[in-house]
C-alpha positions in Angstrom: 119.1 89.3 71.4 117.1 90.5 68.4 114.0 92.3 69.2 110.8 90.8 67.8 107.4 92.3 67.3 105.3 89.6 68.8 105.6 86.6 71.1 103.2 83.7 70.2 102.6 80.9 72.7 100.4 77.9 72.5 100.1 75.4 75.3 97.9 72.7 76.7 96.9 72.1 80.3 97.6 68.4 80.6 94.9 67.4 83.3 92.1 69.2 81.4 93.4 68.9 78.0 92.4 72.5 77.3 94.5 74.3 74.7 95.4 78.1 75.3 96.9 80.5 72.8 98.2 84.0 73.3 99.9 86.5 71.1 101.7 89.4 73.0 102.6 92.6 71.0 106.1 93.2 72.2 106.6 96.5 70.1 105.2 98.7 72.8 106.3 96.7 75.7 110.0 96.4 75.2 112.8 99.1 75.4 114.5 99.9 72.1 117.8 98.3 73.3 117.6 94.8 74.7 121.2 93.8 74.1 122.2 91.1 76.7 118.7 90.9 78.0 116.5 87.7 78.0 112.9 87.4 77.5 111.3 84.7 79.6 107.9 83.5 79.7 106.0 81.4 82.4 102.6 79.7 82.4 100.7 79.7 85.6 97.5 80.8 87.3 94.4 78.6 87.7 94.6 75.6 85.5 97.8 76.8 83.9 95.6 79.4 81.8 97.8 82.5 82.3 100.9 83.7 80.4 103.5 85.9 82.2 106.3 87.5 80.1 109.4 89.0 81.7 112.5 90.9 80.6 115.6 89.8 82.5 118.3 92.5 82.6 122.1 91.6 82.8 122.2 94.0 85.7 122.2 92.7 89.4 119.1 93.6 91.4 120.0 96.2 94.2 119.0 94.8 97.7 116.3 97.4 98.2 114.6 96.4 95.0 111.9 93.6 95.4 112.6 90.4 93.4 110.3 89.7 90.5 109.7 87.0 87.9 111.1 83.5 88.0 113.2 82.6 91.2 116.2 81.7 89.0 116.6 85.3 88.1 116.0 86.8 91.7 119.3 88.3 91.7 118.8 90.3 88.5 116.7 93.1 87.6 113.6 91.8 86.1 110.6 93.7 84.6 107.2 92.4 84.0 106.4 92.8 80.3 102.9 91.0 80.4 100.4 91.3 82.0 99.9 94.7 83.5 103.0 96.4 82.3 103.6 100.1 82.4 104.1 101.9 79.2 107.7 102.0 78.1 109.3 105.4 77.4 111.4 106.2 74.2 114.7 108.1 74.3 112.9 111.3 73.9 110.7 110.7 77.0 107.5 110.0 75.2 105.4 107.0 76.1 105.4 104.3 73.4 102.5 102.3 74.5 101.8 99.3 76.8 99.2 98.9 79.4 
């Protein structure tokens, strides 16, 4: 998968008709190598107003690791990218950003 700089999502809550937009800066939130990974986003929260972004690894999740993200990926290692993500670390051990 090619690594993009931003993820822009626009969605509408059908019952209320409210339109939401969110742009997530992925540059500081993703590791340098995302080969064979998937980026998945989910809309949820009250009135479907919140955006959640996950990075799904091709690696299987060890039994002692808690499942994270969409249930369909419960057998894989999944990292929450947005919101409340930890800063990613570059190859030289320096923090590269994030929340």
